C-alpha positions as CSV (number, residue, x, y, z in Angstrom):
1,X,0.0,0.0,0.0
2,X,1.3,3.5,-1.0
3,X,-0.2,6.5,0.8
4,X,0.3,10.2,0.5
5,X,-1.6,13.4,1.3
6,X,0.4,16.4,0.3
7,X,1.7,17.7,-3.0
8,X,5.4,17.0,-2.2
9,X,4.6,13.5,-1.2
10,X,2.7,12.9,-4.4
11,X,5.6,14.3,-6.5
12,X,8.1,12.0,-4.8
13,X,5.8,9.0,-4.7
14,X,4.8,9.2,-8.4
15,X,8.0,7.5,-9.7
16,X,7.6,4.7,-7.1
17,X,3.9,4.2,-8.1
18,X,4.9,4.1,-11.8
19,X,7.7,1.7,-11.3
20,X,5.7,-0.7,-9.1
21,X,2.9,-0.7,-11.7
22,X,5.3,-2.2,-14.2
23,X,5.9,-5.2,-12.0
24,X,3.4,-8.0,-12.3
25,X,4.5,-9.6,-9.0
26,X,3.1,-6.6,-7.1
27,X,-0.5,-5.4,-6.6
28,X,-0.6,-1.8,-5.5
29,X,-3.2,-0.1,-3.3
30,X,-2.9,3.7,-3.5
31,X,-4.4,5.9,-0.9
32,X,-4.7,9.7,-0.8
33,X,-5.6,11.4,2.5
34,X,-6.3,14.6,0.6
35,X,-4.2,16.8,2.9
36,X,-3.6,19.0,-0.1
37,X,-6.7,18.2,-2.2
38,X,-6.5,20.8,-4.9
39,X,-2.7,20.8,-5.3
40,X,-2.7,17.0,-5.3
41,X,-5.1,17.0,-8.3
42,X,-2.5,19.0,-10.3
43,X,0.3,16.6,-9.5
44,X,-1.7,13.5,-10.3
45,X,-2.7,15.0,-13.7
46,X,0.9,15.9,-14.5
47,X,2.0,12.3,-13.9
48,X,-1.1,10.7,-15.5
49,X,-2.0,9.2,-12.2
50,X,-5.4,10.8,-11.8
51,X,-7.1,7.3,-12.1
52,X,-4.7,5.5,-9.8
53,X,-6.3,6.3,-6.4
54,X,-8.0,3.4,-4.8
55,X,-9.0,5.2,-1.6
56,X,-9.7,9.0,-1.3
57,X,-10.1,10.0,2.3
58,X,-10.6,13.8,2.1
59,X,-9.4,14.4,5.7
60,X,-9.0,18.2,5.6
61,X,-11.5,20.6,7.1
62,X,-11.4,24.3,7.5
63,X,-9.3,25.5,10.4
64,X,-8.6,22.1,11.9
65,X,-5.6,21.7,14.3
66,X,-2.8,19.3,13.9
67,X,-4.3,17.2,16.7
68,X,-7.7,17.0,14.9
69,X,-6.1,16.1,11.6
70,X,-3.9,13.5,13.3
71,X,-6.9,11.9,15.0
72,X,-9.0,11.8,11.8
73,X,-6.0,10.5,9.8
74,X,-5.1,7.6,12.0
75,X,-8.7,6.5,12.4
76,X,-9.4,6.6,8.6
77,X,-6.1,5.1,7.6
78,X,-6.6,2.2,10.1
79,X,-10.0,1.5,8.5
80,X,-8.4,1.3,5.0
81,X,-5.6,-1.0,6.3
82,X,-8.2,-3.3,7.8
83,X,-9.9,-3.5,4.4
84,X,-6.9,-3.6,2.1
85,X,-4.7,-6.0,4.3
86,X,-1.4,-4.8,2.7
87,X,1.8,-6.8,3.1
88,X,3.8,-3.6,3.4
89,X,2.9,0.1,3.7
90,X,5.1,2.7,2.0
91,X,5.2,6.3,3.3
92,X,7.2,9.3,2.2
93,X,8.9,12.0,4.1
94,X,7.7,13.6,7.3
95,X,4.1,14.8,7.0
96,X,1.2,14.2,9.3
97,X,-0.1,11.7,6.7
98,X,3.2,9.8,6.8
99,X,3.4,9.7,10.6
100,X,-0.2,8.7,11.2
101,X,0.0,6.0,8.4
102,X,3.2,4.6,10.0
103,X,1.5,4.5,13.4
104,X,-1.7,2.8,12.0
105,X,0.4,0.2,10.2
106,X,2.4,-0.4,13.3
107,X,-0.7,-1.0,15.4
108,X,-1.8,-3.5,12.7
109,X,1.7,-5.2,12.8
110,X,2.3,-4.4,9.2
111,X,5.8,-3.6,8.0
112,X,6.5,0.1,7.1
113,X,8.9,1.3,4.4
114,X,10.0,4.9,4.8
115,X,11.0,6.7,1.7
116,X,13.3,9.7,2.2
117,X,14.3,8.4,5.7
118,X,17.1,9.9,7.8
119,X,16.7,13.6,7.4
120,X,17.5,15.3,10.7
121,X,18.0,18.8,12.2
122,X,18.0,17.5,15.8
123,X,15.7,20.4,16.7
124,X,12.2,19.1,17.5
125,X,10.6,22.5,16.5
126,X,12.5,23.1,13.3
127,X,10.9,22.0,11.1
128,X,7.7,21.6,13.2
129,X,6.1,19.0,13.4
130,X,8.1,17.3,10.7
131,X,11.3,16.7,12.7
132,X,9.5,14.6,15.4
133,X,7.3,13.0,12.7
134,X,10.3,11.6,10.7
135,X,12.2,10.5,13.8
136,X,9.1,8.6,15.0
137,X,8.6,7.1,11.6
138,X,12.2,5.8,11.6
139,X,11.5,4.1,14.9
140,X,8.5,2.3,13.5
141,X,9.8,1.4,10.0
142,X,11.1,-2.0,9.0
143,X,12.8,-0.6,5.9
144,X,14.4,2.9,5.7
145,X,15.2,4.2,2.2
146,X,17.7,7.1,2.7
147,X,18.2,9.6,-0.1
148,X,21.9,10.2,0.8
149,X,24.7,8.6,2.6
150,X,24.5,11.3,5.3
151,X,20.8,10.5,5.9
152,X,21.8,6.8,6.2
153,X,24.5,7.7,8.7
154,X,22.0,9.6,10.7
155,X,19.9,6.4,10.9
156,X,22.9,4.2,11.8
157,X,24.0,6.6,14.6
158,X,20.5,6.1,16.1
159,X,21.0,2.4,16.2
160,X,19.2,1.5,12.9
161,X,21.8,-0.5,11.1
162,X,19.5,-3.2,9.5
163,X,17.5,-2.6,6.4
164,X,18.9,0.9,5.7
165,X,19.2,1.5,1.9
166,X,20.7,4.5,0.2
167,X,18.4,4.9,-2.9
168,X,18.8,8.6,-3.9
169,X,15.9,11.0,-3.7
170,X,12.8,10.1,-5.8
171,X,12.2,13.8,-6.5
172,X,15.2,13.5,-9.0
173,X,13.3,10.7,-10.8
174,X,10.2,12.9,-10.9
175,X,12.2,15.8,-12.3
176,X,13.8,13.6,-15.0
177,X,10.4,12.2,-15.9
178,X,8.9,15.7,-16.3
179,X,12.0,16.8,-18.4
180,X,11.2,14.2,-21.0
181,X,7.6,15.3,-21.4
182,X,6.5,18.1,-23.7
183,X,6.2,21.5,-22.0
184,X,2.5,22.1,-21.2
185,X,0.7,25.2,-22.4
186,X,0.4,26.4,-18.8
187,X,4.1,26.3,-18.2
188,X,4.9,27.9,-21.6
189,X,2.5,30.7,-20.8
190,X,4.0,31.2,-17.3
191,X,7.6,31.4,-18.7
192,X,6.5,33.7,-21.6
193,X,4.8,36.0,-19.1
194,X,7.9,36.0,-16.8
195,X,10.3,36.8,-19.6
196,X,8.1,39.8,-20.6
197,X,8.4,41.3,-17.2
198,X,12.2,41.9,-17.2
199,X,14.0,44.8,-19.0
200,X,17.2,42.8,-19.7
201,X,17.2,39.7,-21.8
202,X,17.7,36.8,-21.3
203,X,16.1,36.8,-17.9
204,X,17.5,35.1,-14.8
205,X,14.6,33.1,-13.3
206,X,14.4,32.3,-9.6
207,X,11.9,29.5,-8.7
208,X,10.7,30.3,-5.2
209,X,9.0,28.0,-2.7
210,X,8.0,29.2,0.8
211,X,5.3,27.8,3.0
212,X,6.7,25.8,5.8
213,X,4.8,26.1,9.1
214,X,7.8,27.2,11.1
215,X,8.3,30.1,8.7
216,X,4.7,31.5,8.9
217,X,4.3,35.1,10.2
218,X,7.4,37.3,10.5
219,X,10.0,34.9,9.0
220,X,7.9,34.6,5.8
221,X,7.3,38.3,5.6
222,X,11.1,38.9,6.0
223,X,11.7,36.4,3.2
224,X,9.4,38.2,0.9
225,X,11.1,41.5,1.8
226,X,14.4,39.9,0.7
227,X,12.9,38.8,-2.6
228,X,11.6,42.3,-3.1
229,X,15.1,43.7,-2.5
230,X,16.6,41.3,-5.1
231,X,14.0,42.4,-7.7
232,X,14.6,46.1,-7.1
233,X,18.4,45.6,-7.5
234,X,18.4,43.4,-10.6
235,X,16.6,44.3,-13.8
236,X,17.3,40.9,-15.3
237,X,15.7,38.8,-12.6
238,X,12.2,37.5,-12.4
239,X,10.7,35.3,-9.6
240,X,8.2,32.5,-10.3
241,X,6.4,31.6,-7.1
242,X,3.8,28.8,-7.0
243,X,1.7,30.2,-4.2
244,X,0.7,27.7,-1.5
245,X,-3.0,27.6,-0.7
246,X,-2.5,28.1,3.0
247,X,-4.3,31.4,3.9
248,X,-1.4,32.4,6.2
249,X,1.0,32.2,3.2
250,X,-1.3,34.3,1.0
251,X,-1.8,36.9,3.8
252,X,2.0,37.3,4.2
253,X,2.4,37.6,0.5
254,X,-0.3,40.3,0.2
255,X,1.5,42.3,2.9
256,X,4.5,42.8,0.6
257,X,3.2,42.3,-3.0
258,X,0.1,43.2,-4.9
259,X,-1.7,40.0,-6.0
């Protein structure tokens, strides 16, 4: 069983899903918790996986807390596990979806495989709650798939020397897959619009991502201030920012830029 709920999870799980689907010895059950419903839909379409979801849980509700999301997630995922009876459950990264899925599988005594295991800051509140999520998942997991040797060494230093595999990061596989596809009309239009906004050609394009929970509020506003300073000082630079749907992110952006 493969489960994801956020856009980054879907991007990094897509190559795994596609590879497993080629192998006749495996039967895959794919579950979406819907932690990022609208953004997930975009990713699934990009990878032609829109029809691959076996269980859609739609766990999100307006203004819910982490505790409320976690409670709904572990209850719903446990129900799916009891129906699907998987031999192994694969989770990715350090989201609430991944942590609650690993916990539900552990309670059902089903092995867990953790993709992108071993990332550490050793600060429980940065990133929050992801640092504790991923450490906890590592404790639960039977198989840890580390993206780098450093991540694998983090796991070994915690006493996890068995079933630690350095696999690389599946986001690289996702990137290579997208590079081989024709550029979509949407992407072409975005790039054309970006290029038209700079005085000097060819433009230097910065792709920006900024939405982590620990950066909300003042840190995010400060980050946008820095971006503004870069744009003011460089006529040949343009920033492309896929805006996260979190209202707190959009509010911080509106404080500095006109949307």
